[in-house]
N, CA, C and O atoms as a Tripos MOL2 file, in Angstrom:
@<TRIPOS>MOLECULE
protein
  244   243    61     0     0
PROTEIN
NO_CHARGES

@<TRIPOS>ATOM
      1 N          53.5680  201.2620   83.1660 N.3       1 MET1
      2 CA         54.0090  201.5790   82.2720 C.3       1 MET1
      3 C          53.9620  203.0540   82.8360 C.2       1 MET1
      4 O          53.1710  203.1610   83.7740 O.2       1 MET1
      5 N          54.7190  204.3900   82.4350 N.am      2 GLY2
      6 CA         55.0860  205.5300   83.0680 C.3       2 GLY2
      7 C          54.0380  206.5080   82.1220 C.2       2 GLY2
      8 O          53.6090  206.2600   80.9950 O.2       2 GLY2
      9 N          53.8340  207.4600   82.8050 N.am      3 ARG3
     10 CA         53.0730  208.4530   81.8410 C.3       3 ARG3
     11 C          53.3850  208.7440   80.4220 C.2       3 ARG3
     12 O          54.5670  208.6000   80.1070 O.2       3 ARG3
     13 N          52.6520  209.0810   79.6140 N.am      4 ALA4
     14 CA         52.8590  209.4710   78.5830 C.3       4 ALA4
     15 C          53.5070  211.0400   78.5720 C.2       4 ALA4
     16 O          53.3130  212.0150   79.2980 O.2       4 ALA4
     17 N          54.3380  210.8120   77.4370 N.am      5 ARG5
     18 CA         55.1460  212.2330   77.1180 C.3       5 ARG5
     19 C          54.3330  213.2160   76.5110 C.2       5 ARG5
     20 O          53.4650  212.7460   75.7760 O.2       5 ARG5
     21 N          54.3710  214.6520   76.6240 N.am      6 PRO6
     22 CA         53.7260  215.6510   75.9280 C.3       6 PRO6
     23 C          54.0490  215.9950   74.9170 C.2       6 PRO6
     24 O          55.1900  216.4560   74.8900 O.2       6 PRO6
     25 N          53.3100  215.9720   73.6400 N.am      7 ILE7
     26 CA         53.5700  216.8910   72.6630 C.3       7 ILE7
     27 C          54.1160  217.8980   72.6870 C.2       7 ILE7
     28 O          53.5160  218.8320   73.2200 O.2       7 ILE7
     29 N          55.5930  218.1570   72.0750 N.am      8 VAL8
     30 CA         56.2110  219.8030   72.2430 C.3       8 VAL8
     31 C          56.2760  220.0830   70.6500 C.2       8 VAL8
     32 O          56.6230  219.1420   69.9370 O.2       8 VAL8
     33 N          56.0010  221.1640   70.1320 N.am      9 VAL9
     34 CA         56.1770  221.8340   68.7210 C.3       9 VAL9
     35 C          56.8050  223.2130   69.3000 C.2       9 VAL9
     36 O          56.3640  223.9560   70.1770 O.2       9 VAL9
     37 N          57.7100  223.2850   68.6960 N.am     10 MET10
     38 CA         58.2850  224.6080   68.2540 C.3      10 MET10
     39 C          58.2040  225.3410   67.2670 C.2      10 MET10
     40 O          58.6560  224.9530   66.1900 O.2      10 MET10
     41 N          57.7590  226.2650   67.3670 N.am     11 VAL11
     42 CA         57.5380  227.1680   65.7700 C.3      11 VAL11
     43 C          58.6970  228.1300   66.0640 C.2      11 VAL11
     44 O          58.9210  228.8010   67.0720 O.2      11 VAL11
     45 N          59.3820  228.0120   64.8990 N.am     12 VAL12
     46 CA         60.3140  229.1810   64.8030 C.3      12 VAL12
     47 C          60.4380  229.7600   63.5520 C.2      12 VAL12
     48 O          60.7050  229.1120   62.5390 O.2      12 VAL12
     49 N          60.2340  231.0840   63.5860 N.am     13 VAL13
     50 CA         59.8870  232.3520   62.8670 C.3      13 VAL13
     51 C          60.8660  233.4570   62.6740 C.2      13 VAL13
     52 O          61.0440  234.2800   63.5720 O.2      13 VAL13
     53 N          61.6870  233.5300   61.2290 N.am     14 ASP14
     54 CA         62.4950  234.6390   61.0450 C.3      14 ASP14
     55 C          61.6650  235.8010   60.7820 C.2      14 ASP14
     56 O          60.5980  235.8350   60.1700 O.2      14 ASP14
     57 N          62.3470  236.8070   61.3660 N.am     15 THR15
     58 CA         61.9640  238.2930   60.7580 C.3      15 THR15
     59 C          60.1550  238.3940   61.0240 C.2      15 THR15
     60 O          59.2970  238.5700   60.1590 O.2      15 THR15
     61 N          59.9910  238.2400   62.3040 N.am     16 LEU16
     62 CA         58.5300  238.7180   62.8710 C.3      16 LEU16
     63 C          58.3130  239.1930   63.9840 C.2      16 LEU16
     64 O          58.6630  238.6350   65.0240 O.2      16 LEU16
     65 N          57.6420  240.4060   63.9250 N.am     17 ARG17
     66 CA         57.5270  241.2400   64.7630 C.3      17 ARG17
     67 C          56.4800  241.3610   65.5920 C.2      17 ARG17
     68 O          55.3360  241.5420   65.1740 O.2      17 ARG17
     69 N          56.8070  241.2650   66.9150 N.am     18 ALA18
     70 CA         55.6830  240.8050   67.6870 C.3      18 ALA18
     71 C          54.3020  242.1240   67.8050 C.2      18 ALA18
     72 O          53.0810  241.9670   67.8210 O.2      18 ALA18
     73 N          55.0680  243.2870   67.8660 N.am     19 ASP19
     74 CA         53.8200  244.5300   67.6810 C.3      19 ASP19
     75 C          53.2690  244.2780   66.5560 C.2      19 ASP19
     76 O          52.7360  245.3100   66.1500 O.2      19 ASP19
     77 N          53.0780  243.1170   65.5920 N.am     20 ARG20
     78 CA         52.1420  243.3140   64.3850 C.3      20 ARG20
     79 C          51.3200  242.1880   64.1010 C.2      20 ARG20
     80 O          50.7890  241.7110   63.0980 O.2      20 ARG20
     81 N          51.4040  241.8690   65.5550 N.am     21 LEU21
     82 CA         50.3340  240.1320   65.8710 C.3      21 LEU21
     83 C          49.2230  240.2470   66.6230 C.2      21 LEU21
     84 O          49.4120  240.9170   67.6380 O.2      21 LEU21
     85 N          47.9600  239.7650   66.4640 N.am     22 PRO22
     86 CA         46.8700  240.1280   67.2550 C.3      22 PRO22
     87 C          46.7010  240.2060   68.3560 C.2      22 PRO22
     88 O          45.9050  241.0190   68.8260 O.2      22 PRO22
     89 N          47.6720  239.0620   69.3620 N.am     23 PHE23
     90 CA         47.9430  238.1500   70.3690 C.3      23 PHE23
     91 C          48.7230  238.8040   71.2550 C.2      23 PHE23
     92 O          48.9020  238.4520   72.4210 O.2      23 PHE23
     93 N          49.3700  240.1100   70.5230 N.am     24 TYR24
     94 CA         50.6240  240.8530   71.3800 C.3      24 TYR24
     95 C          49.6650  242.4830   71.3130 C.2      24 TYR24
     96 O          50.0730  243.4960   71.8820 O.2      24 TYR24
     97 N          48.8240  242.4430   70.7880 N.am     25 GLY25
     98 CA         47.9570  243.3870   71.1170 C.3      25 GLY25
     99 C          47.6450  244.4570   69.5510 C.2      25 GLY25
    100 O          47.0390  245.5220   69.4340 O.2      25 GLY25
    101 N          48.2640  243.7150   68.6710 N.am     26 TYR26
    102 CA         47.8370  244.5060   67.0380 C.3      26 TYR26
    103 C          46.2540  244.2750   66.8750 C.2      26 TYR26
    104 O          45.5320  243.3650   67.2830 O.2      26 TYR26
    105 N          45.9510  245.5610   66.0460 N.am     27 GLU27
    106 CA         44.3030  245.2710   65.8350 C.3      27 GLU27
    107 C          44.0790  244.5460   65.1100 C.2      27 GLU27
    108 O          43.0760  243.8610   65.3130 O.2      27 GLU27
    109 N          44.8310  244.3230   63.9640 N.am     28 ARG28
    110 CA         44.2350  243.7700   62.3550 C.3      28 ARG28
    111 C          44.5830  241.9400   62.5720 C.2      28 ARG28
    112 O          45.4440  241.6150   63.3900 O.2      28 ARG28
    113 N          44.1820  241.3660   62.1420 N.am     29 ASP29
    114 CA         43.9520  239.8230   61.7240 C.3      29 ASP29
    115 C          45.1720  239.3450   61.0570 C.2      29 ASP29
    116 O          44.9190  238.9800   59.9090 O.2      29 ASP29
    117 N          46.5740  239.2040   61.4260 N.am     30 THR30
    118 CA         47.4970  239.4680   60.3650 C.3      30 THR30
    119 C          48.0110  238.1720   60.4570 C.2      30 THR30
    120 O          48.8170  237.8560   59.5830 O.2      30 THR30
    121 N          47.6720  237.1770   61.4970 N.am     31 ALA31
    122 CA         48.3150  235.8350   61.8190 C.3      31 ALA31
    123 C          47.3130  234.8130   62.2290 C.2      31 ALA31
    124 O          47.5020  234.3030   63.3330 O.2      31 ALA31
    125 N          45.8630  234.2640   61.2610 N.am     32 PRO32
    126 CA         45.2870  233.4760   61.9980 C.3      32 PRO32
    127 C          45.8010  232.1890   62.8040 C.2      32 PRO32
    128 O          45.6330  231.8920   63.9860 O.2      32 PRO32
    129 N          46.5960  231.4120   61.6040 N.am     33 PHE33
    130 CA         47.0130  230.4880   62.1090 C.3      33 PHE33
    131 C          47.8690  230.5580   63.9100 C.2      33 PHE33
    132 O          47.6020  230.0020   64.9760 O.2      33 PHE33
    133 N          48.6970  231.3060   63.5750 N.am     34 LEU34
    134 CA         49.5750  231.7930   65.0830 C.3      34 LEU34
    135 C          49.0250  231.7290   66.1420 C.2      34 LEU34
    136 O          49.3760  231.1360   67.1620 O.2      34 LEU34
    137 N          47.2510  232.9510   65.7330 N.am     35 ALA35
    138 CA         46.9220  233.4650   66.9600 C.3      35 ALA35
    139 C          45.7210  232.4430   67.1280 C.2      35 ALA35
    140 O          44.8820  232.8040   67.9530 O.2      35 ALA35
    141 N          45.4950  231.2780   66.5190 N.am     36 ASN36
    142 CA         44.8690  230.0160   67.0990 C.3      36 ASN36
    143 C          45.3850  229.3680   67.6100 C.2      36 ASN36
    144 O          44.7090  228.6710   68.3680 O.2      36 ASN36
    145 N          47.4550  229.0210   67.5770 N.am     37 LEU37
    146 CA         48.1760  228.1140   68.1210 C.3      37 LEU37
    147 C          47.7670  228.8840   69.4460 C.2      37 LEU37
    148 O          47.1780  228.2400   70.3140 O.2      37 LEU37
    149 N          48.1410  230.6890   69.7210 N.am     38 ALA38
    150 CA         48.5230  230.9740   70.7740 C.3      38 ALA38
    151 C          47.3180  230.4790   71.7780 C.2      38 ALA38
    152 O          47.5580  229.9070   72.8410 O.2      38 ALA38
    153 N          46.0440  230.7600   71.3270 N.am     39 ARG39
    154 CA         44.8230  230.3710   71.9050 C.3      39 ARG39
    155 C          45.1940  229.0510   72.7140 C.2      39 ARG39
    156 O          45.2860  229.0580   73.9420 O.2      39 ARG39
    157 N          45.3370  228.2700   72.1780 N.am     40 HIS40
    158 CA         45.0900  226.5770   72.5600 C.3      40 HIS40
    159 C          46.4210  225.7800   73.0120 C.2      40 HIS40
    160 O          46.4910  224.5960   73.3400 O.2      40 HIS40
    161 N          47.6190  226.8820   72.9320 N.am     41 GLY41
    162 CA         48.8930  226.7730   73.3660 C.3      41 GLY41
    163 C          49.3140  227.4300   74.6580 C.2      41 GLY41
    164 O          48.5960  227.8760   75.5530 O.2      41 GLY41
    165 N          50.4590  227.4010   74.5780 N.am     42 VAL42
    166 CA         51.4030  228.3050   75.7510 C.3      42 VAL42
    167 C          51.8860  229.6900   74.8730 C.2      42 VAL42
    168 O          52.4760  229.4670   73.8150 O.2      42 VAL42
    169 N          51.6800  230.9820   75.2360 N.am     43 LEU43
    170 CA         52.0110  232.1340   75.1090 C.3      43 LEU43
    171 C          53.2490  232.4960   75.5090 C.2      43 LEU43
    172 O          53.1600  232.4580   76.7360 O.2      43 LEU43
    173 N          54.2660  232.7980   75.2540 N.am     44 PHE44
    174 CA         55.6570  233.4360   75.7060 C.3      44 PHE44
    175 C          55.3360  234.9540   76.2670 C.2      44 PHE44
    176 O          55.2370  235.7980   75.3760 O.2      44 PHE44
    177 N          55.2110  235.2840   77.2280 N.am     45 GLU45
    178 CA         55.5070  236.8650   77.1580 C.3      45 GLU45
    179 C          56.6170  237.3380   76.4180 C.2      45 GLU45
    180 O          56.5370  238.0000   75.3830 O.2      45 GLU45
    181 N          57.7540  236.9430   77.0370 N.am     46 ARG46
    182 CA         59.1500  237.4990   76.8910 C.3      46 ARG46
    183 C          59.9260  236.0160   76.3410 C.2      46 ARG46
    184 O          59.8890  234.8400   76.7030 O.2      46 ARG46
    185 N          60.7500  236.9150   75.0940 N.am     47 ALA47
    186 CA         61.5040  235.5890   74.5650 C.3      47 ALA47
    187 C          62.9660  236.5250   74.0580 C.2      47 ALA47
    188 O          62.8430  237.7240   73.8070 O.2      47 ALA47
    189 N          64.0220  235.9800   73.9720 N.am     48 TRP48
    190 CA         65.2770  236.5580   73.5020 C.3      48 TRP48
    191 C          65.8170  235.6750   72.8280 C.2      48 TRP48
    192 O          65.7590  234.4560   72.9890 O.2      48 TRP48
    193 N          66.4370  236.3520   71.9430 N.am     49 SER49
    194 CA         67.2400  235.3970   70.9610 C.3      49 SER49
    195 C          68.5010  235.7690   71.2020 C.2      49 SER49
    196 O          68.9650  236.7310   71.8130 O.2      49 SER49
    197 N          69.1210  234.6330   70.4870 N.am     50 ALA50
    198 CA         70.8570  234.5570   70.7750 C.3      50 ALA50
    199 C          71.5650  235.5510   70.2930 C.2      50 ALA50
    200 O          72.5080  236.1260   70.8370 O.2      50 ALA50
    201 N          70.9820  235.7940   69.0070 N.am     51 SER51
    202 CA         71.5550  236.8060   67.9520 C.3      51 SER51
    203 C          70.7470  237.7280   67.4250 C.2      51 SER51
    204 O          69.5830  237.5660   67.7900 O.2      51 SER51
    205 N          70.9330  238.7440   66.6190 N.am     52 SER52
    206 CA         70.3920  239.4530   65.9480 C.3      52 SER52
    207 C          69.9960  239.2020   64.0570 C.2      52 SER52
    208 O          69.3640  239.8630   63.2330 O.2      52 SER52
    209 N          70.8270  237.7870   64.0100 N.am     53 TRP53
    210 CA         70.5830  237.3130   62.5630 C.3      53 TRP53
    211 C          70.3540  235.6210   62.8740 C.2      53 TRP53
    212 O          70.5330  234.9350   63.8800 O.2      53 TRP53
    213 N          69.9920  235.3980   61.8450 N.am     54 THR54
    214 CA         68.9200  233.9830   61.5820 C.3      54 THR54
    215 C          70.2470  232.6530   62.1340 C.2      54 THR54
    216 O          70.0260  231.7720   62.9640 O.2      54 THR54
    217 N          71.2590  232.8220   61.5630 N.am     55 ALA55
    218 CA         72.1540  231.5200   61.3700 C.3      55 ALA55
    219 C          72.6350  230.8900   62.9460 C.2      55 ALA55
    220 O          72.4200  229.7340   63.3100 O.2      55 ALA55
    221 N          73.3180  231.9350   63.7490 N.am     56 PRO56
    222 CA         73.4240  231.8840   65.0810 C.3      56 PRO56
    223 C          72.6020  231.5770   65.8830 C.2      56 PRO56
    224 O          72.7730  230.7660   66.7930 O.2      56 PRO56
    225 N          71.4820  232.2640   65.6170 N.am     57 SER57
    226 CA         70.1370  232.1290   66.4070 C.3      57 SER57
    227 C          69.1320  230.7180   66.4180 C.2      57 SER57
    228 O          68.3070  230.2640   67.2110 O.2      57 SER57
    229 N          69.6170  230.3440   65.2370 N.am     58 THR58
    230 CA         68.9040  229.1410   65.7040 C.3      58 THR58
    231 C          70.2400  227.7180   65.1850 C.2      58 THR58
    232 O          69.8430  226.6560   64.7050 O.2      58 THR58
    233 N          71.2610  227.9130   65.3380 N.am     59 ALA59
    234 CA         71.8360  226.5620   65.3940 C.3      59 ALA59
    235 C          71.9010  225.5620   66.3800 C.2      59 ALA59
    236 O          71.8910  225.7950   67.5890 O.2      59 ALA59
    237 N          71.9460  224.8000   66.0270 N.am     60 SER60
    238 CA         71.9130  223.6300   67.1660 C.3      60 SER60
    239 C          73.4810  222.9850   67.3860 C.2      60 SER60
    240 O          74.5110  223.5820   67.0700 O.2      60 SER60
    241 N          73.4340  221.9260   67.8650 N.am     61 ARG61
    242 CA         74.7760  221.4320   68.0970 C.3      61 ARG61
    243 C          74.6220  219.9770   68.0300 C.2      61 ARG61
    244 O          75.5990  219.2450   68.1890 O.2      61 ARG61
@<TRIPOS>BOND
     1     1     2 1
     2     2     3 1
     3     3     4 2
     4     3     5 am
     5     5     6 1
     6     6     7 1
     7     7     8 2
     8     7     9 am
     9     9    10 1
    10    10    11 1
    11    11    12 2
    12    11    13 am
    13    13    14 1
    14    14    15 1
    15    15    16 2
    16    15    17 am
    17    17    18 1
    18    18    19 1
    19    19    20 2
    20    19    21 am
    21    21    22 1
    22    22    23 1
    23    23    24 2
    24    23    25 am
    25    25    26 1
    26    26    27 1
    27    27    28 2
    28    27    29 am
    29    29    30 1
    30    30    31 1
    31    31    32 2
    32    31    33 am
    33    33    34 1
    34    34    35 1
    35    35    36 2
    36    35    37 am
    37    37    38 1
    38    38    39 1
    39    39    40 2
    40    39    41 am
    41    41    42 1
    42    42    43 1
    43    43    44 2
    44    43    45 am
    45    45    46 1
    46    46    47 1
    47    47    48 2
    48    47    49 am
    49    49    50 1
    50    50    51 1
    51    51    52 2
    52    51    53 am
    53    53    54 1
    54    54    55 1
    55    55    56 2
    56    55    57 am
    57    57    58 1
    58    58    59 1
    59    59    60 2
    60    59    61 am
    61    61    62 1
    62    62    63 1
    63    63    64 2
    64    63    65 am
    65    65    66 1
    66    66    67 1
    67    67    68 2
    68    67    69 am
    69    69    70 1
    70    70    71 1
    71    71    72 2
    72    71    73 am
    73    73    74 1
    74    74    75 1
    75    75    76 2
    76    75    77 am
    77    77    78 1
    78    78    79 1
    79    79    80 2
    80    79    81 am
    81    81    82 1
    82    82    83 1
    83    83    84 2
    84    83    85 am
    85    85    86 1
    86    86    87 1
    87    87    88 2
    88    87    89 am
    89    89    90 1
    90    90    91 1
    91    91    92 2
    92    91    93 am
    93    93    94 1
    94    94    95 1
    95    95    96 2
    96    95    97 am
    97    97    98 1
    98    98    99 1
    99    99   100 2
   100    99   101 am
   101   101   102 1
   102   102   103 1
   103   103   104 2
   104   103   105 am
   105   105   106 1
   106   106   107 1
   107   107   108 2
   108   107   109 am
   109   109   110 1
   110   110   111 1
   111   111   112 2
   112   111   113 am
   113   113   114 1
   114   114   115 1
   115   115   116 2
   116   115   117 am
   117   117   118 1
   118   118   119 1
   119   119   120 2
   120   119   121 am
   121   121   122 1
   122   122   123 1
   123   123   124 2
   124   123   125 am
   125   125   126 1
   126   126   127 1
   127   127   128 2
   128   127   129 am
   129   129   130 1
   130   130   131 1
   131   131   132 2
   132   131   133 am
   133   133   134 1
   134   134   135 1
   135   135   136 2
   136   135   137 am
   137   137   138 1
   138   138   139 1
   139   139   140 2
   140   139   141 am
   141   141   142 1
   142   142   143 1
   143   143   144 2
   144   143   145 am
   145   145   146 1
   146   146   147 1
   147   147   148 2
   148   147   149 am
   149   149   150 1
   150   150   151 1
   151   151   152 2
   152   151   153 am
   153   153   154 1
   154   154   155 1
   155   155   156 2
   156   155   157 am
   157   157   158 1
   158   158   159 1
   159   159   160 2
   160   159   161 am
   161   161   162 1
   162   162   163 1
   163   163   164 2
   164   163   165 am
   165   165   166 1
   166   166   167 1
   167   167   168 2
   168   167   169 am
   169   169   170 1
   170   170   171 1
   171   171   172 2
   172   171   173 am
   173   173   174 1
   174   174   175 1
   175   175   176 2
   176   175   177 am
   177   177   178 1
   178   178   179 1
   179   179   180 2
   180   179   181 am
   181   181   182 1
   182   182   183 1
   183   183   184 2
   184   183   185 am
   185   185   186 1
   186   186   187 1
   187   187   188 2
   188   187   189 am
   189   189   190 1
   190   190   191 1
   191   191   192 2
   192   191   193 am
   193   193   194 1
   194   194   195 1
   195   195   196 2
   196   195   197 am
   197   197   198 1
   198   198   199 1
   199   199   200 2
   200   199   201 am
   201   201   202 1
   202   202   203 1
   203   203   204 2
   204   203   205 am
   205   205   206 1
   206   206   207 1
   207   207   208 2
   208   207   209 am
   209   209   210 1
   210   210   211 1
   211   211   212 2
   212   211   213 am
   213   213   214 1
   214   214   215 1
   215   215   216 2
   216   215   217 am
   217   217   218 1
   218   218   219 1
   219   219   220 2
   220   219   221 am
   221   221   222 1
   222   222   223 1
   223   223   224 2
   224   223   225 am
   225   225   226 1
   226   226   227 1
   227   227   228 2
   228   227   229 am
   229   229   230 1
   230   230   231 1
   231   231   232 2
   232   231   233 am
   233   233   234 1
   234   234   235 1
   235   235   236 2
   236   235   237 am
   237   237   238 1
   238   238   239 1
   239   239   240 2
   240   239   241 am
   241   241   242 1
   242   242   243 1
   243   243   244 2
@<TRIPOS>SUBSTRUCTURE
     1 MET1         2 RESIDUE 1 A MET
     2 GLY2         6 RESIDUE 1 A GLY
     3 ARG3        10 RESIDUE 1 A ARG
     4 ALA4        14 RESIDUE 1 A ALA
     5 ARG5        18 RESIDUE 1 A ARG
     6 PRO6        22 RESIDUE 1 A PRO
     7 ILE7        26 RESIDUE 1 A ILE
     8 VAL8        30 RESIDUE 1 A VAL
     9 VAL9        34 RESIDUE 1 A VAL
    10 MET10       38 RESIDUE 1 A MET
    11 VAL11       42 RESIDUE 1 A VAL
    12 VAL12       46 RESIDUE 1 A VAL
    13 VAL13       50 RESIDUE 1 A VAL
    14 ASP14       54 RESIDUE 1 A ASP
    15 THR15       58 RESIDUE 1 A THR
    16 LEU16       62 RESIDUE 1 A LEU
    17 ARG17       66 RESIDUE 1 A ARG
    18 ALA18       70 RESIDUE 1 A ALA
    19 ASP19       74 RESIDUE 1 A ASP
    20 ARG20       78 RESIDUE 1 A ARG
    21 LEU21       82 RESIDUE 1 A LEU
    22 PRO22       86 RESIDUE 1 A PRO
    23 PHE23       90 RESIDUE 1 A PHE
    24 TYR24       94 RESIDUE 1 A TYR
    25 GLY25       98 RESIDUE 1 A GLY
    26 TYR26      102 RESIDUE 1 A TYR
    27 GLU27      106 RESIDUE 1 A GLU
    28 ARG28      110 RESIDUE 1 A ARG
    29 ASP29      114 RESIDUE 1 A ASP
    30 THR30      118 RESIDUE 1 A THR
    31 ALA31      122 RESIDUE 1 A ALA
    32 PRO32      126 RESIDUE 1 A PRO
    33 PHE33      130 RESIDUE 1 A PHE
    34 LEU34      134 RESIDUE 1 A LEU
    35 ALA35      138 RESIDUE 1 A ALA
    36 ASN36      142 RESIDUE 1 A ASN
    37 LEU37      146 RESIDUE 1 A LEU
    38 ALA38      150 RESIDUE 1 A ALA
    39 ARG39      154 RESIDUE 1 A ARG
    40 HIS40      158 RESIDUE 1 A HIS
    41 GLY41      162 RESIDUE 1 A GLY
    42 VAL42      166 RESIDUE 1 A VAL
    43 LEU43      170 RESIDUE 1 A LEU
    44 PHE44      174 RESIDUE 1 A PHE
    45 GLU45      178 RESIDUE 1 A GLU
    46 ARG46      182 RESIDUE 1 A ARG
    47 ALA47      186 RESIDUE 1 A ALA
    48 TRP48      190 RESIDUE 1 A TRP
    49 SER49      194 RESIDUE 1 A SER
    50 ALA50      198 RESIDUE 1 A ALA
    51 SER51      202 RESIDUE 1 A SER
    52 SER52      206 RESIDUE 1 A SER
    53 TRP53      210 RESIDUE 1 A TRP
    54 THR54      214 RESIDUE 1 A THR
    55 ALA55      218 RESIDUE 1 A ALA
    56 PRO56      222 RESIDUE 1 A PRO
    57 SER57      226 RESIDUE 1 A SER
    58 THR58      230 RESIDUE 1 A THR
    59 ALA59      234 RESIDUE 1 A ALA
    60 SER60      238 RESIDUE 1 A SER
    61 ARG61      242 RESIDUE 1 A ARG
């Protein structure tokens, strides 16, 4: 048998500011669930969006 596949969870959030999140340096505990997820998962320091509005940013084929 082959190796087990990893569990991958993608969190997609609309209109969320990184400068208001504790794991990006904000002083207040504004997102405790996301902070816990960031501690135990992978936290990306740089991310880009395909567009400035929701529909084309999250579209899939």
